[in-house]
N, C-alpha and C positions, 0 to 999 in steps of 0.2 A: 564434554562433547565439543568437537571442532565446529566452529561457526563458519558455515559456508556463505557464499554470496547470496544476498537477498533473504537471509534467514535472520530470526531474532536471536539475540544473545541469551545466555543463561540467566543473567540478572533480569532481562525483560520477561523471560518465561516464568521466573519465580513470582513476579508481580501478577500474572494473569491465570496461572494454572488452575486456580480454584474457581474460576469463573465459568468453566464449561459445565454444562448439564450432563448428568448420567445418560448413558445410551438406554433407550426404553423399548423401541420396536424394531422388527425387522432383523436382518442378519447383521450383527455387529462387524464394523471394518476391523481389518488387521492392522491398520495404521493408527498411530497415536494422534491425539489432538494436536500436539505440537507439529507433527508432520503435515497435518491437514492445514493448520494455520500457516506454516511455512510454504505451502503449496500456493495459498492465496497471495502471499507476500510475492512469490516468485512470479505469478501472473501479472500482479499490480506493478511491480518494479521493473519487470522485463518488457511489459507491453505486448506480450505474446497472446495468442488466441488460446481458449481452453484446450483445444485438441492438440497444441504443441507442448503441453505440460509433460515433462519427462517421466514416463511411466515407470522406469526402473527405480526412480527416487521417490515419486509421490503416489504412485498407483494410478488407477484409471481416472481419466479426466471427468468421467461422468459422476463418479463417486465424490470427487472433490468438489464439483460444481453443485451437486445436489446438497452437500453439507454447507457450502457457501450460501446457497439460497436459503436454507434453513436458519443459519445464524443471522443472515441479513434480515430476514423477516421477523425474527424474534427480538432484534434490537442488540444481539450480543456483540456484533462486530463494533458497533458504535461504542458501546460500553468498553470494550477491549482498548480500542483506539484512544478513548479519553483517558483510560488509566495509564496507557503508555505515553501519553502526551507529556512532553518536557517543555517548560518554559525556555525559549530560545535565549541564548546569550548574544545580545547585540554589541558587546565590547569591541570585537574586532570587524564589525561590519562597516565596509566602506563602498560607497557608491559615488562615482564621479564620471566624467565624460570619457575616461579612458576605458571604463567597463560597461557603460551603457551607450551604446552608439545610436544616433538618431537614424531613422530610415532614410534612405537614399533620396526619397521624394519629399522629405520634409524641409528641405532648403532650396532657395532659389526661385520659388514661384512668386510672382507679383501678386499682391494683395489687392482686392477689389473693395469698395465700400461695403459690399454684401458680406464679405468674409470677416469683417471687423465687428459685426453686430453680435 
């Protein structure tokens, strides 16, 4: 499967695919659990509103939102993200004044005795 922008990789899906509960009530959706999860990621990573979810790719935003609420309330999403969490590699992390700029108002003001307390 080709990985699209904002979607999980095949390796990540292999880690979490057994965590989803079987569908029990109502009319089952035609979309897979992976597609539903990718829809959540699309919303989270793009910052778009639920109504802006591409229907041709992910189906009705109402269906995706109700599944999101169900998985959120049961704690499944927390468990999934904890499973996918990877320890960061700080080997190449560099923070200095060239990458973290001070705000324009942070320099040049005179300090009063009240400010130093």
